[in-house]
C-alpha positions in Angstrom: 100.8 140.2 5.3 100.5 142.8 2.5 101.2 140.1 -0.1 98.6 137.9 1.4 96.0 140.7 1.3 96.9 141.4 -2.3 96.5 137.7 -3.2 93.1 137.6 -1.6 92.1 140.8 -3.3 93.0 139.4 -6.7 91.2 136.2 -5.9 87.9 137.9 -5.2 88.0 140.9 -7.4 86.6 139.2 -10.5 83.6 137.8 -8.6 83.0 140.8 -6.3 80.1 142.2 -8.4 78.2 138.9 -8.5 79.0 138.2 -4.9 77.4 141.4 -3.6 74.4 141.8 -6.0 72.2 139.1 -4.5 71.0 140.0 -1.0 68.2 138.5 1.2 65.7 139.5 3.8 66.5 137.5 6.9 65.0 136.6 10.2 67.5 135.8 12.9 66.2 133.3 15.4 68.3 132.6 18.5 70.5 134.3 21.1 74.0 134.7 22.5 77.2 136.5 21.5 77.6 134.2 18.6 74.2 135.2 17.3 75.1 138.9 17.8 78.3 138.5 15.7 76.4 136.6 12.9 73.9 139.4 12.9 76.5 142.1 12.6 78.4 140.4 9.8 75.3 139.7 7.8 74.3 143.3 8.1 77.8 144.4 7.1 77.6 142.2 3.9 74.5 144.0 2.8 71.7 141.5 3.8 68.6 143.0 5.4 67.7 141.6 8.8 64.0 142.2 8.9 63.5 140.8 12.4 65.3 139.3 15.4 63.5 136.7 17.4 65.2 136.0 20.7 64.7 135.2 24.4 63.3 137.6 27.0 65.6 139.8 29.1 67.2 138.0 32.0 67.5 139.9 35.3 66.8 143.1 33.5 69.6 142.5 30.9 68.9 141.9 27.2 70.6 139.1 25.3 73.6 140.3 23.3 71.8 139.6 20.0 68.8 141.7 21.1 71.1 144.5 22.3 72.8 144.8 18.9 69.6 144.7 16.9 67.8 147.2 19.2 70.8 149.6 18.8 70.3 149.4 15.0 66.6 149.9 15.1 65.9 146.3 13.8 62.6 144.9 15.0 63.2 142.6 18.0 60.7 140.1 19.3 61.3 138.4 22.7 59.2 135.3 23.1 59.6 133.0 26.1 58.2 130.2 23.9 56.9 129.5 20.4 54.4 126.8 21.2 52.3 125.4 24.1 51.6 121.7 24.5 53.1 121.1 21.1 50.9 123.6 19.3 52.3 126.9 17.8 51.2 130.1 19.6 49.1 132.0 17.0 50.1 135.5 17.9 53.8 134.5 17.9 53.4 133.0 14.4 51.6 136.1 13.2 54.4 138.4 14.6 57.0 136.3 12.8 55.2 136.3 9.5 54.7 140.0 9.6 58.4 140.7 8.9 58.4 138.9 5.5 61.6 137.1 5.8 63.0 135.1 2.8 65.3 133.0 4.9 65.5 132.0 8.6 69.0 131.9 10.1 69.4 130.1 13.4 73.0 130.6 14.6 72.3 129.4 18.2 68.8 128.7 19.4 67.7 127.0 22.6 63.9 127.2 21.8 61.8 124.7 19.9 60.7 126.5 16.6 57.5 125.2 15.0 57.7 123.8 11.5 55.2 126.5 10.4 58.1 128.9 11.0 60.8 126.7 9.7 59.1 126.1 6.3 57.6 129.6 6.0 60.3 131.6 4.1 61.0 131.2 0.5 64.4 129.6 1.2 63.5 127.8 4.4 65.8 127.8 7.4 69.4 127.1 8.1 70.9 126.1 11.4 74.4 126.1 12.8 75.4 122.9 14.7 78.8 122.4 16.4 79.7 118.9 15.2 80.5 117.2 11.9 77.0 115.7 11.2 75.7 113.1 11.3 78.0 112.5 14.3 76.9 114.0 17.6 73.4 115.0 16.9 71.9 116.7 19.9 72.4 119.7 22.2 75.7 118.6 23.8 77.6 118.0 20.6 80.8 119.8 21.6 80.9 118.0 24.9 80.5 114.6 23.3 83.2 115.4 20.7 85.6 115.6 23.6 84.1 112.9 25.8 84.5 110.4 23.0 88.0 111.5 22.3 87.4 112.5 18.7 90.5 113.6 16.8 88.5 116.0 14.7 85.9 118.6 15.7 84.0 121.0 13.6 80.5 122.4 12.7 77.8 121.9 10.2 75.3 124.4 8.7 72.3 122.4 7.5 68.8 122.9 6.2 66.3 122.5 9.0 63.7 119.8 8.7 61.3 118.1 11.1 64.0 115.7 12.5 66.6 116.4 15.2 69.7 117.7 13.4 68.9 115.5 10.4 68.4 118.0 7.6 70.5 118.2 4.4 74.0 119.6 4.8 74.8 123.0 3.3 78.4 123.2 4.3 80.9 121.8 6.9 84.2 122.8 8.4 86.5 120.7 10.6 89.6 121.2 12.8 92.0 119.1 14.7 91.4 118.4 18.4 94.5 118.8 20.5 95.1 116.4 23.4 94.3 119.0 26.1 91.7 121.0 24.2 88.6 122.0 26.3 85.2 123.1 25.1 86.3 126.7 25.5 89.4 126.0 23.4 87.5 124.6 20.5 84.8 127.2 20.7 87.2 130.2 20.9 89.8 128.9 18.4 87.5 127.5 15.7 83.8 127.0 16.3 83.1 130.7 17.1 85.3 132.7 14.6 85.0 130.2 11.7 81.3 129.6 12.4 80.5 133.2 12.0 82.3 133.3 8.6 80.6 130.1 7.5 77.1 131.4 8.4 77.7 134.5 6.3 79.1 132.3 3.4 76.1 130.0 3.6 73.6 132.9 3.4 75.4 134.2 0.3 75.4 130.8 -1.3 71.7 130.7 -0.9 71.3 134.2 -2.2 73.3 133.2 -5.3 71.4 130.0 -5.8 74.5 127.9 -5.3 73.7 126.3 -1.9 73.9 122.5 -1.9 71.4 120.1 -0.2 73.5 117.1 0.7 71.5 114.3 2.4 73.0 113.2 5.7 74.3 109.6 5.6 72.9 107.3 8.3 76.2 105.5 8.6 78.2 107.0 11.5 75.2 108.9 12.8 75.1 109.3 16.6 72.8 111.0 19.0 73.7 111.9 22.6 71.4 113.6 25.0 72.1 116.6 27.2 74.5 115.9 29.9 73.2 116.6 33.4 74.9 116.7 36.8 73.5 113.5 38.0 75.0 111.5 35.1 78.3 113.3 35.0 79.9 111.2 37.9 83.4 109.9 37.0 83.8 106.2 36.5 87.3 105.5 37.6 88.0 102.1 36.0 89.2 103.6 32.7 92.5 104.7 31.1 93.8 108.1 32.0 93.0 109.4 28.5 89.3 108.4 28.9 89.1 110.1 32.4 90.7 113.2 30.9 88.2 113.2 28.0 85.2 112.8 30.4 86.4 115.7 32.6 87.2 118.1 29.8 84.0 117.1 28.0 82.0 118.3 31.0 83.9 121.5 31.5 82.3 124.0 32.3 78.8 122.5 32.3 77.6 120.4 34.0 81.0 119.5 35.5 82.4 115.9 36.0 82.4 115.0 39.7 83.5 112.5 42.3 83.0 111.9 46.0 85.9 113.1 48.2 85.5 113.0 52.0 81.8 112.3 51.5 81.3 115.5 49.5 80.6 116.0 45.9 83.6 117.7 44.3 83.6 118.8 40.6 86.8 118.8 38.5 87.8 121.5 36.1 90.8 122.1 33.9 92.1 118.7 33.0 95.2 117.9 31.0 97.2 114.8 30.3 100.4 114.4 32.4 103.5 112.6 31.2 106.7 111.4 32.9 107.2 110.4 36.5 104.6 111.1 39.2 105.3 114.5 40.8 105.7 115.1 44.5 102.4 115.5 46.4 100.1 114.6 49.2 97.8 111.6 48.7 94.0 112.2 48.5 91.6 109.3 48.7 88.8 109.5 46.1 85.7 107.2 46.3 85.9 104.6 43.6 89.4 105.3 42.5 91.8 102.4 42.8 94.7 104.7 43.5 94.7 107.9 45.5 95.1 111.2 43.8 98.1 113.5 44.5 97.7 117.1 45.5 100.8 118.7 44.0 101.9 122.3 43.6 100.3 122.4 40.2 97.0 120.7 40.9 95.4 117.3 41.6 97.1 114.4 39.8 94.8 111.5 39.0 95.6 108.0 37.8 93.9 105.8 35.1 93.7 102.0 35.3 96.6 102.0 32.8 98.9 103.8 35.3 99.0 106.9 33.3 98.2 110.4 34.7 96.1 113.5 34.2 96.2 116.8 36.1 93.1 118.7 37.3 93.7 122.4 38.1 90.5 123.5 39.8 87.9 122.0 42.2 84.4 123.1 43.1 82.5 122.2 46.2 78.8 121.7 46.6 78.3 125.2 48.0 79.6 126.6 44.7 83.0 127.6 46.1 85.9 127.0 43.6 89.5 126.6 44.6 92.8 125.8 42.8 93.3 122.1 43.3 96.7 122.6 44.9 95.0 124.3 47.8 92.7 121.4 48.6 94.3 120.6 52.0 94.2 124.3 53.0 90.6 124.7 51.9 89.4 124.3 55.5 91.3 127.5 56.3 89.1 129.5 53.9 86.3 129.9 56.4 85.0 133.3 57.1 87.3 135.8 58.7 86.6 138.9 60.8 87.1 142.2 59.0 88.8 145.2 60.5 87.1 148.6 60.1 89.5 149.4 57.2 88.5 146.2 55.5 84.8 146.8 56.1 85.2 150.1 54.3 87.0 148.4 51.4 84.2 145.8 51.3 81.6 148.6 51.0 83.6 150.2 48.1 83.7 146.8 46.3 80.0 146.3 46.9 79.3 149.7 45.3 81.3 148.5 42.3 79.3 145.3 42.1 76.1 147.3 42.3 77.2 149.6 39.5 77.8 146.6 37.2 74.8 144.5 38.3 72.3 147.3 38.0 69.5 144.7 37.7 70.2 143.3 41.2 68.3 145.2 43.9 70.6 144.3 46.8 74.1 142.8 46.7 74.2 140.0 49.3 76.9 137.5 50.3 75.2 134.9 48.1 74.9 137.2 45.0 76.7 135.4 42.2 78.4 137.7 39.8 77.9 135.6 36.7 74.4 134.3 37.5 73.4 137.9 38.0 74.1 138.5 34.3 77.8 139.7 34.3 80.0 138.9 31.4 83.8 138.5 30.9 84.0 142.2 30.0 82.4 143.0 33.3 85.1 141.1 35.0 87.7 143.3 33.5 85.8 146.4 34.4 85.4 145.2 38.0 89.1 144.4 38.5 90.1 147.8 37.1 87.6 149.7 39.2 88.9 147.9 42.3 92.5 148.7 41.5 91.5 152.3 41.1 89.4 152.6 44.3 91.3 150.3 46.6 94.9 151.4 46.3 97.6 148.9 45.7 95.3 145.8 45.8 96.3 143.6 42.8 93.7 141.2 41.5 93.6 138.9 38.4 90.5 138.0 36.3 90.9 134.4 37.4 90.2 135.6 41.0 86.6 136.5 40.1 86.0 133.1 38.5 87.4 131.4 41.6 85.1 133.4 43.9 82.0 134.4 42.0 79.8 135.0 45.0 80.1 138.3 46.7 80.8 137.0 50.2 83.5 134.6 49.0 85.0 137.4 46.8 85.4 139.7 49.8 87.0 137.0 51.9 89.5 136.3 49.0 90.2 140.1 48.6 90.8 140.5 52.3 93.2 137.6 52.4 95.1 139.1 49.5 95.2 142.5 51.2 96.6 140.8 54.3 99.2 138.9 52.3 97.8 135.5 53.5 97.6 134.1 50.0 101.4 134.3 49.5 103.4 131.1 49.4 105.1 130.0 52.6 108.5 131.5 53.2 111.5 129.3 52.5 112.7 127.4 55.5 116.5 127.2 55.6 118.6 125.3 58.1 121.9 127.0 58.0 125.4 126.3 59.1 126.7 129.6 60.4 130.4 130.7 60.6 131.9 133.9 62.0 134.6 134.5 59.5 136.0 137.4 57.5 134.5 139.9 59.9 131.0 138.7 59.1 128.6 135.8 59.9 128.1 133.7 56.8 125.0 131.5 56.7 125.3 128.5 54.5 122.5 126.0 53.5 123.8 122.5 53.4 120.8 120.4 52.2 119.7 119.3 48.8 117.5 122.0 47.1 114.6 120.3 45.3 111.3 121.8 44.2 111.8 125.1 46.0 112.7 123.5 49.4 115.9 122.5 51.2 115.5 118.9 52.1 117.8 116.1 53.4 118.9 113.4 51.1 116.3 110.6 50.9 118.5 108.1 52.8 119.8 110.9 55.2 123.3 110.5 54.0 125.8 113.4 54.4 129.5 114.1 53.8 132.1 116.6 55.1 132.8 119.7 53.2 136.4 120.6 54.1 138.1 124.0 54.4 141.4 123.6 52.4 143.1 126.4 54.4 143.3 124.2 57.5 141.5 120.9 56.8 138.6 121.6 59.2 135.0 120.6 58.5 132.8 123.5 57.3 129.6 121.6 57.2 128.0 118.2 56.8 126.4 118.4 53.4 123.5 116.2 52.2 124.8 113.5 49.8 122.1 113.2 47.1 121.2 109.7 45.9 119.7 108.6 42.5 116.3 108.9 44.2 116.9 112.5 45.0 118.0 113.2 41.4 114.7 111.6 40.2 112.7 113.9 42.5 114.6 116.9 41.3 114.1 116.0 37.6 110.4 115.4 38.2 110.1 118.8 39.9 112.0 120.5 37.0 109.9 118.7 34.4 106.7 119.6 36.2 107.8 123.3 36.4 108.7 123.3 32.7 105.5 121.6 31.4 102.8 122.7 33.8 104.2 125.5 35.9 104.3 129.2 35.7 107.8 129.2 34.2 106.8 127.5 31.0 104.0 130.1 30.4 106.0 133.2 31.5 106.6 136.0 29.1 110.3 136.2 28.1 110.6 139.7 29.4 109.2 138.6 32.8 111.8 135.8 32.8 114.5 138.4 32.2 113.3 140.5 35.1 113.7 137.5 37.5 117.3 136.9 36.2 118.1 140.6 36.7 116.7 140.4 40.2 118.9 137.3 40.9 122.0 139.2 39.6 121.1 142.1 41.9 120.8 139.7 44.9 124.1 138.1 44.1 125.7 141.5 44.0 124.1 142.4 47.3 125.5 139.2 48.8 128.8 139.3 47.0 131.0 139.6 50.1 129.2 136.6 51.7 129.5 134.6 48.5 133.1 135.5 48.1 133.8 134.4 51.7 132.1 131.1 51.2 134.0 130.6 48.0 137.3 131.3 49.8 136.7 128.9 52.7 135.1 126.1 50.5 137.4 126.2 47.5 140.6 128.0 48.7 140.1 130.9 46.3 141.9 134.1 47.4 139.1 136.4 48.7 140.0 139.4 46.5 140.0 137.2 43.4 136.8 135.6 44.4 135.2 139.0 44.9 136.3 140.2 41.5 136.2 137.1 39.3 134.3 134.2 41.0 131.4 136.4 42.1 131.9 139.5 39.9 131.8 137.6 36.6 128.9 135.4 37.9 126.8 138.6 38.4 127.8 139.9 35.0 126.8 136.6 33.4 123.3 136.6 34.8 122.9 140.2 33.8 124.1 139.5 30.3 121.8 136.6 29.7 118.9 138.4 31.4 119.1 140.8 28.6 118.9 138.1 26.0 115.6 136.6 27.3 113.3 138.7 25.0 115.7 138.8 22.1 115.7 135.1 21.1 114.3 135.1 17.6 113.6 132.8 14.7 113.6 133.9 11.1 111.4 133.8 8.0 112.7 131.8 5.1 111.7 132.2 1.4 110.9 128.8 -0.1 109.4 127.6 -3.4 105.6 128.0 -3.3 103.3 125.0 -3.9 101.5 126.8 -6.7 98.9 128.1 -7.1 99.0 128.5 -3.3 101.6 130.5 -1.4 103.8 129.3 1.5 105.3 131.0 4.5 108.1 129.3 6.3 109.5 130.5 9.6 111.6 129.1 12.4 111.0 129.2 16.1 113.6 128.9 18.9 112.3 126.8 21.7 113.7 125.7 25.1 114.7 122.1 25.4 113.1 121.2 28.7 114.9 119.9 31.7 118.7 120.4 31.6 121.2 118.6 33.7 124.3 120.7 34.6 127.5 119.2 36.2 130.1 121.7 37.2 133.7 121.6 38.5 135.4 122.7 41.7 137.8 125.4 40.5 135.3 128.2 40.0 132.2 126.9 41.9 129.8 129.8 41.4 131.2 131.1 38.2 130.9 127.8 36.4 127.3 127.5 37.8 126.6 131.0 36.3 128.1 130.3 32.9 125.8 127.4 32.4 122.7 128.2 34.5 122.2 131.7 33.3 122.0 130.8 29.6 120.0 127.7 30.4 117.4 129.7 32.3 117.4 132.6 29.8 116.4 130.2 27.1 113.4 129.1 29.2 114.6 125.7 30.4 114.5 124.3 34.0 117.6 122.7 35.5 119.0 120.2 37.9 122.6 121.1 38.8 125.2 118.9 40.6 128.0 121.0 42.1 131.4 119.4 42.6 131.4 117.2 45.6 134.2 119.2 47.3 132.7 122.7 46.7 128.9 122.6 47.1 128.3 125.6 49.4 128.0 128.6 47.0 125.6 126.6 44.8 123.3 126.0 47.7 123.6 129.7 48.8 122.7 130.5 45.2 119.6 128.3 45.5 118.5 130.4 48.5 118.9 133.6 46.5 117.0 132.2 43.6 113.9 131.8 45.8 114.2 135.4 46.9 114.5 136.5 43.3 111.1 134.9 42.5 112.0 131.7 40.6 109.0 129.4 40.7 109.3 126.1 42.5 111.1 123.4 40.5 112.8 125.7 38.0 116.2 125.4 39.8 117.3 122.3 41.7 120.7 121.6 43.3 121.8 118.1 44.2 125.2 117.9 45.9 126.7 114.5 45.7 129.3 112.1 44.3 130.0 111.0 40.8 127.1 108.6 40.9 124.8 111.6 41.2 126.2 113.0 38.0 125.9 109.6 36.4 122.2 109.5 37.2 121.8 112.9 35.5 123.5 111.5 32.4 121.3 108.4 32.4 118.0 110.1 33.2 115.4 109.8 30.3 113.6 113.1 31.2 116.7 115.3 30.9 117.0 116.7 27.4 120.4 118.4 27.6 123.5 117.9 29.8 126.2 120.6 30.2 129.4 119.4 31.8 132.7 121.0 32.7 135.4 118.7 34.0 138.0 116.1 32.9 138.1 114.6 29.5 137.8 111.0 30.7 134.6 111.9 32.6 133.3 113.8 29.7 133.7 110.8 27.4 131.7 108.7 29.9 129.0 111.3 30.1 128.7 111.5 26.3 128.3 107.7 26.1 125.6 107.7 28.8 123.7 110.5 27.2 123.7 108.7 23.9 122.6 105.3 25.3 119.9 106.8 27.6 117.9 109.1 25.2 120.3 110.8 22.9 120.2 113.9 25.0 122.0 117.0 23.7 125.5 117.5 25.2 128.0 120.3 25.6 131.4 119.5 27.1 134.2 121.8 28.4 137.0 119.5 29.2 140.7 119.3 29.8 143.4 121.5 28.3 147.1 121.8 27.7 147.0 125.3 26.4 150.2 126.5 24.7 151.6 130.0 25.3 154.2 131.0 22.7 156.6 133.9 23.7 158.6 135.3 20.8 161.8 137.3 21.2 160.3 140.5 19.8 157.6 140.7 22.6 157.4 143.2 25.3 159.2 141.0 27.8 158.0 142.7 31.0 154.4 142.2 29.9 155.1 138.7 28.8 156.6 137.8 32.2 153.7 139.4 34.1 151.0 137.8 31.8 152.8 134.5 31.7 152.8 134.4 35.5 149.0 135.0 35.5 148.5 132.5 32.7 149.9 129.7 34.9 149.4 130.8 38.6 146.0 132.6 38.4 143.6 130.9 40.9 146.4 128.7 42.1 146.7 127.2 38.6 143.2 125.6 39.0 142.1 127.2 35.8 140.8 125.3 32.8 142.6 127.7 30.3 145.8 127.9 32.3 148.9 127.9 30.1 149.9 124.3 30.5 153.1 124.7 28.4 155.2 127.8 27.6 157.3 127.9 24.5 159.9 130.6 24.8 162.2 131.6 21.9 165.8 130.7 22.6 167.3 134.2 22.6 165.0 135.4 25.5 164.5 132.0 27.2 167.1 132.4 30.0 166.1 136.0 30.8 162.4 135.0 30.9 163.1 132.1 33.2 165.2 134.3 35.5 162.4 136.8 35.8 159.6 134.4 36.4 161.6 132.6 39.2 162.2 136.0 40.7 158.5 136.8 40.6 157.5 133.4 41.9 159.7 134.0 45.0 157.8 137.2 45.7 154.4 135.5 45.8 152.8 135.4 49.3 151.3 132.0 50.2 148.8 132.0 52.9 145.2 132.4 54.2 143.0 133.3 51.3 141.0 135.7 53.5 144.2 137.8 54.0 143.9 140.6 51.5 147.6 140.5 50.8 147.7 136.8 49.9 148.7 136.0 46.3 148.4 132.2 46.5 145.9 130.2 48.5 145.6 126.5 49.2 144.9 123.9 46.5 141.2 122.9 46.4 141.4 119.6 48.3 144.0 117.1 49.6 143.5 114.6 46.7 144.4 117.2 44.2 147.4 118.4 46.2 148.7 114.8 46.3 148.2 114.5 42.5 150.2 117.7 41.9 153.1 116.6 44.1 153.2 113.3 42.2 153.1 115.2 38.9 156.3 117.1 40.0 158.0 113.9 41.0 157.3 112.5 37.5 158.8 115.6 35.9 162.0 115.3 37.8 162.3 111.6 37.1 161.9 112.2 33.4 164.8 114.7 33.3 163.0 118.1 33.4 164.8 120.7 35.5 162.9 121.8 38.6 164.1 125.4 39.0 161.7 126.5 41.7 159.1 125.0 44.1 157.6 121.5 43.6 156.9 121.0 47.3 154.1 121.2 49.8 154.2 124.2 52.1 155.0 123.3 55.7 151.8 124.6 57.3 148.3 123.2 58.0 146.1 123.0 54.9 146.7 122.0 51.3 149.3 124.6 50.2 151.8 124.1 47.4 154.7 126.2 46.3 154.5 127.8 42.9 156.6 125.5 40.7 158.7 126.1 37.6 160.2 123.5 35.3 162.5 124.1 32.4 164.3 121.9 29.8 160.9 120.1 29.2 161.0 117.9 26.1 158.0 117.1 24.0 157.9 113.4 25.0 157.7 114.0 28.7 154.6 113.4 30.7 154.5 117.0 32.0 154.7 118.3 28.4 151.7 116.3 27.4 149.3 116.1 30.4 147.5 118.9 32.2 148.5 119.6 35.8 145.6 121.8 36.8 147.8 123.4 39.4 150.5 126.1 39.9 153.1 124.4 37.7 154.9 126.3 34.9 156.2 124.1 32.2 158.8 125.8 30.0 160.2 124.6 26.7 162.7 126.3 24.4 162.4 126.8 20.6 164.9 128.0 18.1 164.9 131.6 17.0 162.8 132.2 13.9 161.2 128.7 13.9 157.6 129.9 13.8 156.2 126.9 12.0 158.2 124.5 14.1 156.9 125.9 17.4 153.3 125.9 15.9 153.7 122.2 15.1 154.8 121.4 18.6 152.1 123.6 20.2 149.4 121.7 18.2 150.9 118.3 19.0 148.3 117.6 21.6 144.8 116.2 21.8 143.6 119.3 23.7 142.5 122.6 22.2 140.9 124.8 24.8 143.0 128.0 24.7 146.3 129.3 23.6 148.4 132.5 23.6 151.1 134.4 21.7 153.3 137.4 22.7 154.9 139.4 19.9 155.0 143.0 18.7 154.6 141.8 15.1 150.9 141.8 14.5 151.3 139.9 11.2 153.1 137.1 13.0 150.5 137.1 15.8 147.7 136.7 13.3 149.6 134.1 11.3 150.0 132.1 14.5 146.5 132.6 15.7 145.1 131.3 12.4 147.1 128.1 12.9 146.7 127.4 16.6 144.1 124.6 17.1 142.3 126.1 20.0 138.9 127.5 20.8 140.4 130.7 22.2 143.6 132.6 21.2 145.0 135.4 23.3 147.4 137.9 21.7 149.6 139.9 24.0 147.2 139.1 26.9 145.9 136.1 28.7 142.8 135.0 30.8 140.8 137.8 29.2 137.4 136.2 29.1 134.2 138.2 28.8 130.5 137.2 29.2 129.8 138.4 25.6 132.6 136.2 24.0 132.0 132.6 23.3 134.1 130.1 25.2 134.8 126.5 24.4 137.4 124.1 23.0 138.4 121.9 20.1 139.4 118.3 19.9 139.4 116.5 23.2 138.8 119.7 25.1 135.2 119.3 24.1 132.5 121.0 22.0 129.8 123.5 22.5 130.1 127.1 23.8 129.6 128.8 27.1 129.0 132.6 27.1 128.0 134.9 24.3 125.1 134.6 21.9 126.5 131.2 20.7 125.8 129.7 24.2 122.1 130.2 23.7 122.1 127.7 20.8 123.3 125.0 23.2 120.0 125.4 25.2 117.5 125.9 22.4 116.1 123.8 19.6 115.0 125.1 16.2 111.5 124.3 14.8 110.6 125.0 11.2 107.0 125.9 10.5 105.5 126.0 7.0 102.1 127.5 6.3 100.1 127.3 3.1 97.6 130.0 2.3 
């Protein structure tokens, strides 16, 4: 900014003397805040305003231009009119001529000014007009710019003549019109601030004798009259874009309207809406071929081209305005009886209104805050006074605009005070189980758009407890139609909901709140995890749930630290350039997670996805859906807006629909390599959505003879048998140096025999059931294959003779490189041991890397140089040295080769859910 200031200083320093030496005596004719700002800036630049001619006070309040001039001691004249029956009023003309102006400046004027006045000064008169003349002559120029869908807007400063906006052009400025710009947007962003600057520039050009007189061309000239309420009715047989332009062009005055339920309803706050129609309740509108939809974000309307627009606010004939999403509850807004305490509060608020509206003798229910002369600054004052005098009552500026009449305002305040304006509480139909010395309550339906709902076709499936094979719950089986609804809800929440507009720090607070709730419910979550996935309760408590809580807290802290950068580039001389990057969320993300760590895998992907500002649709593994659905319930309590988080339990076809869906911009998947390949293909064919994949592994663990053997045995056991071997980074193959091989095998067999197999809710259990029967059967077949190929089964390899899906910890030795169990992942409690010759470091490295997987790896040795040599050459995303399974939320996690790409956890994970936009500015 300093360099820019210096550049501007250099640019103007050489002409500063000439610029400031010519000054004029000016008459300002007009009104409004715009007129006030033009007046102030002209005074600041050294011009002499010899008189201000404005409108009379309204309700005892002076116009802002008059207020500013009176404060400075500038002569102010307040004429209700300048002429009668087409003839100038003599005393008005005399008063005007008495000030001796050299130029008339009309920044905004609603009165007809006689030509005697227009032509009187030495330099004539200049007028500001909010369009690019000769297009849109007339008093409703800004409105017609939007109504006709112009791509450019702007303003003209022209020399007044006896025509209607036809005088010669002095200068013009233009700007782009964004698809959803309103009159207020254009005015506040460009027409107001740039118009003030241009008026000052125009006056100085005249003072310096450099002001052009450019004759307006007749080609392209248009004139449109003032829009009135009676001709602002919406004609529905038009494309959505035309309907949108008509509504936004009439916002705020006079307001586009239609007949609904035989009543005139005016529409405000229109925006174009893309994608699939959102969920909503139909609303018949007179003349519209298709009913509107009252949705959580407003009223969706349809053009004759099938495209959509969204209207946010509606106003009834009695002046009452409501958010469009409350249309069907509008009848509930009738007057309510006040308690004595509420009557006292109403009297306090009335005194605040009286203090602001000092011109109003009596504040009545029909007193309109704005029609009584209040401004936007008065809104802020009123809200702050109410907060100060009425305790913990929290109001927003928008509340005043929604209820501008005193009676309506009090009704709204009372409802807020009673908590009646809050959203309906979440309705959850639980399956309850008395287990683990507690009653666990488990949702079992799809979670879509902030509600638990049955699958569209009513389909369900059984979620099985692997400890005994019993049915825990019948869970909704989501269909493709349910996925479509969930994606539509997520898209709506991202593009139009509160989430997309939320400050990053506020987003972080919600994630922190969710982490706190997960921690409060950790015992219940761990219990659900144990009965649904077979995880040992103590492990579930520490890892499955504990790390999930840590993950949400870690990424909550990142929310307000996601930053772009500034980049020095070559300047387009003689101008200067500034280039910077922005990190933006992608939109709707699909997440598909596995069954081995149901909640933790959800946390690893969802926390970063949400921290980046995205919305999500998540499919839990079909066999372990229950902690994900409990998580959905907690997310509502944490304050996540509707549609931000959606959970769709189902089969592989549910995940396939996520991969295929055109409105999903990113898909994160953890699972098998074959499924990951299919997902990647579908994501490419559908819409080239961004993909991150954490897939299969055959992680090598190399144990050298110079290691601390006790630690290697202990860590090696954990590397294989942690979480029943259902661990993506489990050591799929152990390479043990020959001189310690036999001792290592003896010790691990001894340790395996000590492992207690049993109920995962028993605190002394080491080893719970495998996740589901299909997986157990696959593991038993895996062991059979190993024996058939000649590997030595030294321990286990059998199903435990008890109900449930239990398998003995299993140890194979004499495993050769060509064998199936040496090459393929078991994803179970099976230790596969191979021997390598003493000192053959490069040989064992070559064997360890002879796999298409590269997720994790490990090495045990006291020689740090050897350890680092090996770690440099192992082809894996993670290398553990003298430890194993040591993951942390701050460390990136992900594989190489056919173990996938992209990272979970750590700062790097954020890049998977963000896009980078480069912006270059010339100045």
